[in-house]
N, C-alpha and C positions, 0 to 999 in steps of 0.2 A: 504494500500500500504506500503511502505518503512519501515517496522518495522525491525530493525536489531537485535532484541533480539530473535533469533531463539532458544527459551527456551530449548526444549528437546534436539535438536541436539547439541547445544553449551554446555549444561550441560554435555552431554556424552563426547564431545570432550575435555572438560577441565580436564577430569580425565586421559587423555592419555598423557604420557610423550613425550616431543618433542625430537627427536634425531637430530634436525637440528644443524649443525655447522654454527654459524653465519658468519664465514668468507667465507663460500661457497656461490656461486651464483647459485640459482636453475636454472636448464636447463628446463625452462618451454616451452612446445610446445605452440605456439601462442603468446609468449612474443615478443613485438615489441618495439624498442627504436630508438629515433633520438635525439641525443644531442652530438655536436661535442666536448664538454668539459666534460669529466667524472667528477662526483662529488667526492670531496675528501672524503676519508674514515673517518668516525667518529671513535672515540675510541671504537673499537669493544669489547674489554674486558669490558668496562664500559657499553656498550649497553647490552651485555649478562648478566651482573650482574643485571641491571635494569629489564630486561624482566623476568629473573628468580625470581625476588622479587615481581612481580605483584600478584602472587597467594599465597603469604605467608600466613600461617595459615591454619586451618581446614575450610572446606566448607560444609555447610549443604544445600542440594538441596530440601528437603521436610521435613515437620514436621507435626505430627497429634496427637492431644490429644484424649484420649479415651472418649467415650460418657459419662461415669460416672465420669470423671475427676480424675481418680486414676493413670493412666499411660500415658506415652508419648512414641511415636514412631517417629523415624526420620531416614533419609537417609544421611549418612555421607560419604564423599569421602575419599578413601584410596589409597595407592600405587597400589593396585590391581584393583581399579576401584571405587566401592561404596559398602557399606553394610548397612543393616537395623539394627538399635539398638532399644531396648525397655527397659524402666526403670520405676520405680515408679516416680511419678511426683515430689515428694519431695526428690529424691535421684538419680539424673541422673548419678552420678559417678559410680553407681553399675549396669550399663546397661549390657544387654546381646544381643548377636547377634541373629537375626532371619534370617533363610535362607532355601532355598530348597535343599541345598547341603547335601548329606548324611555324608560327612566327614568335620570336622572342618577346615582342611587346604585347602579345595577347595573353590574357589571363582567364583561366577557367576555374570552376569550383572543383578542386582536386584534393584527394586524401585517401585514408584507409589503405595503408601500404602493407604489402606482404612480400617477403623475399622468396625467390626460387630456392629450393634446397641446395643447388650447386653454387648459389650466391652470384650467378651471372646475370640475373634479371630481377626486375622489380615490378610487381603487379599493383595496380591502384585503380580507384574509381575516378572518373572525370566526366564533366558534362560538356566537353569541347564539341561533340557532335551535335548536341541539342542544348545550347546554352540556356541555363535557367530552368530547364524543363525535365531533363532525364540524365542520370549518370549511367555510364557504361564501364565495363571492365577493360583496362588497357594493360599492355605489357611493354616495358622499356628494357632494351638490352644494354642500356647505360653506355651507349656508343656515341652520344651526342646528337642522335637523330630523334625525331618526334616518335613518341610511343605508338605502338600498333594497337588498333582497336580490335578486341576479341569478340564482343557481344553486340547484339541488338536487343535491348531490354525495354520494358515498359512497366515500371513499377518501382517499389521501394527495394533498395539493396543494402546489405550490411555484411561485415565480418568476413572478408576474403581470406582464404587459407589454401596454400598449395598442398597437393597430395604429396606424400613422402617420396614418390618416384618422379615428381616434377612434371608430370604430363597434363595435369588438370588443376584448375582452381575452383574450389567450392565456395559458395557464399549463401547467405540467407536472402530470400527473394519473396516479395509479396507482389505477384503479378497483377497488374491493373490497380495498384494501390492508389487510394485518394488521400492518404494520410500516413505518417510514420507508424510502424507497428508499436503496440503497447498502449497502456492506459494513461500515460503521462501526456500524450499529445491530445489536442482538442478533439473531442468526440464529433462525429458527423451529426448534423441536425437530425433529430428523430423523424423518421418517415417510413411508411410501409409497414410490413409485418415485423414488429420488433423482435430481435433475437433470432430471426430466421432469414431475413433478406439483407443483402449487402454486406455479409460477413467476409472479411478479408483474412486470408490464411497465409502465414509465413512458412515457406518450405525450403529445403536444401536444394540448391541448383548447382550445376557443374558446367564449366566451360573448358574447352580444350585449349591448350597453350598455342598450338600451331594450326588454327583453322585457315582454310583457303581464303575466306572472307568473313567479316563479322556475322555471327549467327546467333540464333536463339539458343539459350542454354538447355541442357538436359535437366529436367526437374526430377529429382530422385525420390524424395520422400512423398508419401501419398497425400492426396487432397483432403483426407479426413483428419489429418494431424497438423497442428500448429507447432512448429519447431522453434525453440528459444535459443539453444546453444548446441554446438556439435563439435565432434573431433573425428579426424580421419583414422581409419584402421591403419596399423603400422604397415600392412601389405598393400595399401592403396585400393583395396577391393570393396570398401564400404565405410560405414560411419557408426559412431555412437552418438546419440542425441537425446536431449531432454525435450519432451513434447507432450501435448495434451489435446483433447478434443477442442474444436473451436467453440466459442470465440476466444481468441488467444489472450486478450487483455484480462479476461476473468479467470482462466483455468490454469495459469501457471502454478497456483498453490496446490493443485492436485495432479501435477505433471508426473509422468513416468519416465524411466530410463529405457531407451530402445537401442537395439543394434540392427543394422540392415546391410546386406550385401547389395551390390549394384543390380544383380539379377534375381533378387529375392524380396519377399515381403518383410516388413518390420517385425521384430520380435521384442515384446516387452519383457525385460529381464528384472525390473524392479519397479514396484508400485508401492510407495510409502504408505498409502491408505490401507493397504492389504496385508501389511506385515506387523508382527509384534515387536516390542522393544522400544527404545528411546527415540527412534526415527519415525515411529508410527504417526501418520498424519502431518508430518512436517515437510519441508521443501528440499529440493535437490538442485544443484547447479554445478557448472564447470566440469563436465565429464572429461576424463583424460585416460586414454588407453595406455596400458603398460607396454614397453617396447617389445615384449614377447607376445603380445596380443592375448594373454590369458586372463587379464584382470583389468577392471576399470575403476579408477579412483574418482572421487567427486567430493564436493562440499555439501554437507547435509546439516540442517538445523531449522530453527524457527526464524523465518525471514519474512519481512513485511512488504518487500518490493522485489520484483524481478529486476535484476541488475545491481541491487544493493545486497551483496552476498556476504554471509558470515555463518560460521557454525563449526562443526568438527570435520576432520578429514576422514572419509569413509572409503572402503574398497569392497567391491563385489566381483565374483567370478564373471567373466565375459559370457558364460552360459547361464547366468542367473543364480539365484539362491539368496541366502540370508546375508545382508551386508554386515561388515565388521567396522566398528569405530576404532580408528587408529590413534585418536587423540582424546580419549575420554578424560574429563576433569582438567584438561589443559586450560589455564586461566587467560586464554587469548582467543581471538576470533580469526582463524584462517579464512581468507577470501579467495585465494587463487593458488593453484598447484601446478606442478610440472614434474614428470618423472625424470630423475637423473639417469637411472638404470633400473633394472628389475627389482633391486633391493633398496633403492633410495628415492625419496620424494622431497622436492623443494616446495615450501609453502610460504607464501607472502601473507602476513597476518597483522592484525591490529592488536597491540599489546599496551593497554592503558592509553596513553596519548601518543605512542610511538608506532610507526610502521616498520616492520622488520621482516627479514628474510631468514628462514631457518631451513636446515636440512635434517631429515630424520631417516634412520635405518630401520628396515623391516627384517625381522629374524624369524624364521620358521615359515609355515604356510601362510601366504599373504591374505588369503580369504578365509582363514580359520580363526575362531575366537582365541586360539592359543597363540596367535602371532604376537611377537613382542616388538615394541618400538623404542628406540633410544634417540635422544636429542643431544646435539652439541650446542655450544653457545651460538647465538644469532650471528649470521654472517655480517649483517649490519642492523642497526636500530636507530631510526631517525625520528626525532620529534617534529614531523612534518608530513606532508602529503607526497605519496610516491606512486608512480604508475607509468605505463607506456602508452596509455590512451585507448586501450581496447576494452578490457573488463576492469572491475573493481580490483585495485592493487596489482593488476597484471604487470609482468616484467618481460622484457625481450631478452632472449638468451642466444648464445651460440649453440651450434648443434651438439657439442659435447658438454654443454652446461658449465663450461669453465668461466664464463663471463656473463654477467647480467647487466643490462643497460636500462635506464629509466629516466624520466623527468622527475624532479623533486622541487618543492618549495616549502617555505614556512611563512608565518605571519611577518617575519622580519627579513626574509631573503627571497628575492624573486626567482622565478623558474629558471633552472639550468638543467643540462643533461649530465648524468652521472653514470658511473660504472662501478661494479663490485666483482671481485674475483672470488669464486666459490671455494677455492682452496685456502683462502685466508680469512681469518676472523678479523673484520675491519673494526676500527675504533668507532665509538658511538657518535651520532650526529653527522651533519653534512661534511664536517671536517675529516671524518673517517673513511669516506668513500672517494673515488677518483672523479674529479670534476673534468668533464670533457669539453663543455661549451663555455663561452664567456659572452653570451648574448646580452646580459644585463649588468655588466660591470659598471659600477658607479650609480646604479639606480637605487634610490633610498625610498623607504615607505613614507607615505603621506599621512600616516596614522600613528597611533601610539604603540609602545612596546607591548609585548604579551608575556604572560607567565602561565605555566601549568600548575594548577592547584589540585589538591585532593582533600577530602573531608569525610568525616564519619557520618553515616545516616543509617539508623537501625543497625543491622549486622553487616552493612556494606561499607566499603571504602570507595567513594565516588570520585571520579576525575572530571575535570573541566578546564576550560581555558578562560583566562581573564585578560582582556585588552585594556590597557591603561589609556586615559585621555591623552591626546596629543599635547605636548608641552606640559606634561604632568608635574604638578607642584604639590608635594605632600603636605604643605601647610594650608592648602585650600580644601574645601568640601566640594564634592562632585555628585551629580546624579548617577544612577546605575540603571542600565537596561539589561534585562535577562532575555537572551535570545535562545529559544528552545528549538532543537533540530527536528526535522521530519523523521519519519520512520514508522514506528519507534525503533525498529531494528536498523540502526544506522549509527553514526557517531560524528562528532565534530573533530576534524583533523586540522592542525595548524597548516594554513595555506596562504598563498600570496594574494592580496587584493580582493577583488569582488566585482560583480557586475551590478546590474540594477536589482530591483526587488529589495529585500531586507538585508542590509549589509552591515555586519559588525564593524568592518573597517571604516565605513562612512560615519557610523555613530561615534566611534573613537575619535575620528578626525574632527568631529563637531563638538567634542568636549565631554563625552560620557565614558564612564567605566562600562564595559560590556562583558557580562558573564555568559559563556556558552557551555552549559553543563552537559555531561553524558550520564544521565540518570539511569536507574535500572530499566532494563529493556533495550539498552544500547549495546552495540558491539564493543569489544575491547577487553572484556574480562571473563570470557568464557560463556558456555551455554547456560549455566545456572543463572548468571546475571542477566543474560539476554531474555530468559524466560520468566524473570522475577515479576513482571507486570501482567502476566496472564490473569484474566478475570479481575483485574485490579487497576484498570486505567484511571489515572487522575488522583490516586491516593498515595501509594508508596513512591511513585515517581515525583509527585508534587512535594512530598516530604524531603526527597533528595534535593530538589531544586531550592526549597526554602532553607534547608541546611547549608546549601552552597551560598545563598545570600548572606546568611549569618557568618559564614567563614570569611567572606569578602569584607563584610563590615568590621570584623574583628581585626583585620590586618591593614585596611586601607580607609582613607577618609571619605566614606560614602555618607551622603545625607539621607538618612532613613526615611525622610518625608518626600524624597524624590526618587522612588524606585518604580520602574516600569517593566512590562513584560511584552514580548512579541514572539512570533514564530509562524511558520508556514506548514500546512498540512497537519501532521501529528502535533507539531508545534503550535499550529493555529487552534487545534482542539485544546491543547494544554493551556493556551492563553484564555480561551473562553471558559474552561472549567476553573482555572485558578481564580478568576475574578468573582466566581460564585462561591468560593471556599474561603477566601481570605481578603482582608482589606489592606494587605501589605502593599499591593501595587496601586499606584496613583494614576497610571495611564496604561493603555494596552492597545496593541495593533495586532489583529487576528487575520492572518492570511490563509485563505482556503481552508477554513476550519470546519469542525463538526460540532454541532450543538445538541443533536438528538440522535443517539445511536439507534434507537428503534425505527425512526422514520428513515434514517440513513440507509439501513439495511435494504430497504426496498427501492431506494433512489439511485444508488451508485452502480457502476458497471463492473465492480470487482468484489462481489460479496463473498467469494470463496476464501478470501484472506481472513475472514472474521472468525470462522469456527475454530481454527487453532488457537486464537487469542481469547475468545469468549467461552469456549468449551462446548457450544451448541449453537444452533441457529436462533435467531430472534423469536421464531415461532415455537421453539421448544423450551427456551428459557428467557422470556422477555425481561425478567427481573434483573439479570446480570447486566443487560444493556441499559436498563433504566437507571441503575445504580451509578453509572458513569456519564450520564447525560446532563450536560450543563443546564439545559432548558428546565430540568426538574428542580433546579436550585436558583432560578433566575431572580427570585425575590431577595436573594442575599447579595445581588450584584449591584454595586454603585460606582464602579470604575469607569471613567470615560473611555470608550472603546471605538477605534476605527476598524472597520471590517472591509476587506477587499477579497475579490474572487473573480475567476474567469467564468464567462457565461456558458462555456462548453466543457467545463471540468467534469470528467467522468469519475475521478477518484473521490473528490470532495465536492459534490454538486452544489451549485449556487443556492438552492433552497435552504441548505443548512445555514448559510450566512444570512439569508433573509429572515429565517426564524429567530436567530439571535439578535439581529438588528431590530426586528419588529418588537421583540420582547423588551429590549432596553428602551426603545423609544416609548413604548406604552407605559413604562415606569419612569419616564422623564429623566433617564440617565443620558448624559451627553454621548451621542453616537453618530456615526456616519457610515453609510454603506456605499461602496463603489464597485460596480460590476463592469468588467472589461470585456469588450466584444471580441468574439472569435479566438478566445484564449482557452487553453486547457489547463491542466494542473500545473504544468511548467510553462510560464509565460515565455514566448519567443519574440514578440515584438519589442524591440529595444526602447521604443517610446513608452510603451506600457510599463516595462520594468523600471524605467527611470521615473515615471510618474508615481509608481508605488512608493519608491524611496523618498521622493520629494514630499508626498503626502504624509508618510510616516514621520519624517523629520519635522514637519510642521506640527504634527499632532503632539509629538513628544516635546517640542519647543514650547508649546502652549502650556502643557500640564507638568512638564519636568524641565523647566528652563535650565540650560547648562551653566549659566553664570552663578557666582556665589549668591 
């Protein structure tokens, strides 16, 4: 559910310059407001300066090291959009552009790179043939010539991957798509027979590397299965994939693991809903075939969004059977895995506030409960965000897994490309890994410094990030904004900058402390912690957040009378619920929130996620849903609250925001509702994202003025 990191769409949106004049008020169809006293205008010139500074520096959206370890490819944002660069691994400054454009001065929308196994060619998607309309698969031999077009496509494409023998490229394909796959994108306006007509299905498609001319791909997976992630068989004769019955945006939470040969039907080898044990009814992701083809490893656990992955590392026989948990009780959240050989697995995981890479050894029968696992020290551990741009925490590696390459940043350090050698235990932090790029030398943050905090709440030790106000003076008193992440199965990682929407960096730059907690239900402290909010939304997690506010106030000069709360998605729900449970917060901004879990169950497009969290459907146990519904406690709410939402949000539908705004208005609590047209759960229009931030800044400026 509520993952606000709409990776692909937001990466694309971040490359588009915003023409919004901050002094203008958008004439949004569907915008509603009720507030007899207009908020005073904040310093608009200052706001504009802050928002323009959030994306300072160069941004790398994907990085890929060649299988032989000699070259590096990456996708770098430019004024024209983005471009692919390739260079020798030991000389990135001498990079060359790789493109499908016939002329050097032409710029196409290009990205999603994949190396050929022999490292002699690079595949990628480009819209050069149909600018602004359709991307196709291209292949560059890295010889200075324009790339060769391999496909004629019509639809949404994602995740290219070469076959191990190098003869084909597979990718995810929604033929005839009218929108990106998944629940985060704007839903199509409802029309026709709902749930039966116009359903779009994502499948595995395959293109040959050497066609005589661009051709339609071979679609491998069947039309009755929506595929989310896949991996090639080691012999290039088929796939393992995670898939479910359509509609895809709703059924990921009940997906199964399949294997399929090119010339055969799919075989379901694992269905979490049908097995006993701790994986029963939970989610699976990131299938990875062992080199010998006898086992498949994957991530399994309680996850609230497809794409936001965390859990334990599991393994199952390629022929099916009972899966085995390889990392039980590990106090971390693995998100991505890769086999080193048949006895070793590399895992990229979140450990508290750090992203780290570990390798563990399997001893004994890999698919038997008797298998033993042993861990060494982390290869690296970085208090920041790490990834190669494909999946959550994914890393690019050489064929022999001797070198891992990734982009990384923190609140204090802009994005650069780094490498780690798997045979060496690196020192902790960015200083302990090998810096390959110098794209942002000299770029300094336009916001305050940050610190990682931890505090006790009930039986848990909770971690979170505190951003200090810009030009922090310990002799002054400052207001505090609590920003709660989406999910709930997600986590705040230290990362550079921010776009539009609700930005902690912007609040910091404007003179606020900003606490970003990772309360129970978050990734980073193992499965028990991630599952600790089941059937308890709004209670234990709110205690964790309030304990975090206490911890901040005990160490820093926070004005207890100027504390606010905000968040998007699950964070929007927590914002709505918090103001009905405590008077601690003097202002609130709820983005794409949920006010009534009972009505929400029948309104959203992803109801399958709810049973693992609530224990039953709303029809079988309405009381557990009512217990966490803010609307049932609305008479206790007196906090001025700004509410924002997209009109085509399928994850947190707009009626949930209407309900909350309507109830506050009826009780004469200061409130305002803004509905943004043609937006889904993750806003993609840069003007809308910027407008959300400006409205939030003005709301907090009125009720939590940043001055002494």
